[in-house]
C-alpha positions in Angstrom: -26.6 -40.6 19.4 -26.4 -43.8 17.4 -23.3 -44.9 15.4 -21.0 -43.5 18.1 -17.9 -45.5 19.0 -15.8 -45.1 22.1 -12.5 -46.4 23.4 -11.6 -46.8 27.0 -8.0 -47.8 26.5 -5.6 -46.1 28.8 -3.4 -43.2 27.8 -0.3 -45.3 28.3 -1.7 -48.0 25.9 -2.8 -45.3 23.4 0.8 -43.9 23.3 2.3 -47.4 23.1 0.1 -48.1 20.0 0.3 -44.6 18.5 4.1 -44.2 18.4 5.0 -47.4 16.5 1.9 -46.8 14.3 3.1 -43.3 13.4 6.6 -44.7 12.8 5.1 -47.2 10.4 3.1 -44.9 8.1 6.0 -42.4 8.1 8.5 -45.1 7.2 6.2 -46.4 4.4 5.8 -43.0 2.9 9.5 -42.1 3.1 10.4 -45.4 1.4 7.7 -44.7 -1.3 9.2 -41.2 -1.9 12.6 -42.8 -2.4 11.1 -45.3 -4.9 9.7 -42.4 -6.9 13.1 -40.7 -6.7 14.5 -43.7 -8.5 12.0 -43.1 -11.3 8.4 -43.7 -12.1 7.4 -47.4 -12.3 4.3 -49.4 -12.2 5.4 -50.6 -8.8 5.8 -47.1 -7.4 2.4 -46.1 -8.7 0.6 -49.1 -7.2 2.6 -48.7 -4.0 1.2 -45.2 -3.8 -2.3 -46.6 -3.2 -1.6 -47.6 0.5 0.1 -44.2 1.0 -3.0 -42.4 -0.2 -5.1 -44.4 2.3 -2.6 -43.6 5.0 -2.7 -39.8 4.2 -6.5 -39.7 4.1 -6.5 -41.4 7.5 -3.9 -39.0 9.0 -5.8 -36.0 7.7 -8.9 -37.4 9.4 -7.1 -38.2 12.6 -5.6 -34.7 12.8 -9.0 -33.1 12.2 -10.5 -35.2 15.0 -7.7 -34.2 17.3 -8.2 -30.5 16.4 -12.0 -30.9 17.1 -11.2 -32.5 20.5 -12.4 -35.9 19.3 -10.3 -39.0 19.8 -12.0 -41.2 22.3 -15.6 -40.9 21.1 -16.1 -41.0 17.3 -18.9 -41.3 14.8 -18.7 -44.6 12.9 -17.7 -42.8 9.6 -14.9 -40.9 11.3 -13.6 -44.0 13.0 -13.4 -45.9 9.7 -12.1 -42.9 7.7 -9.4 -42.5 10.4 -8.2 -45.8 12.0 -10.0 -47.9 9.4 -8.2 -46.3 6.4 -4.9 -46.4 8.3 -5.3 -50.1 9.0 -6.4 -50.8 5.4 -3.4 -48.8 4.1 -1.0 -50.8 6.2 -2.6 -54.1 5.1 -2.4 -53.0 1.5 1.2 -52.1 2.0 1.9 -55.5 3.4 0.6 -57.0 0.2 2.3 -54.7 -2.2 5.8 -54.1 -0.5 7.1 -57.7 -1.1 6.7 -57.3 -4.8 9.3 -54.6 -4.7 11.8 -57.2 -3.4 11.7 -58.7 -6.9 11.9 -55.4 -8.7 14.3 -53.1 -6.9 18.0 -53.7 -6.2 17.7 -51.8 -3.0 16.3 -54.7 -0.9 16.8 -52.8 2.4 14.4 -50.1 1.1 11.8 -52.7 0.4 12.2 -54.4 3.7 11.8 -51.0 5.5 8.7 -50.3 3.4 7.3 -53.7 4.4 8.2 -53.1 8.1 6.4 -49.7 8.0 3.3 -51.3 6.5 3.3 -53.9 9.2 3.8 -51.4 12.1 1.0 -49.2 10.6 -1.5 -52.1 10.1 -0.9 -53.7 13.5 -0.9 -50.6 15.7 -3.7 -48.8 13.8 -5.6 -52.0 13.9 -5.2 -52.3 17.7 -6.5 -48.8 18.2 -9.4 -49.5 15.8 -10.2 -52.7 17.7 -10.3 -50.8 21.0 -13.4 -48.8 19.9 -16.8 -50.3 20.8 -20.2 -49.1 19.8 -21.9 -47.0 22.5 -25.2 -48.1 23.9 -28.0 -45.7 23.0 
């Protein structure tokens, strides 16, 4: 079947990438929720865009896991999962520093940036591990 991508990374490497990547998107979303708790602002609404991408990706990755897919994926599923997660992390890296100039809670913004970075790097490493299968 064409448009199939497969990864051959070891289980140990998968876990080594998966855990910090999960910590990253969870940290970003928790920080975003805390931003919304402080009130609705233009920053919090814009910062929700990466979180939406992350949540779409997580829903896709969970559905893949339930279906028994995680090492061999259709191109669309690969990009909807790890692609969206990587993109969400990258978008968070661009957006989070703006909060440093807006919010008095600088630690929250640094944690949000750290979460974005972890998400982008480790989801990106998993994404890069997939290679197109030969037909």
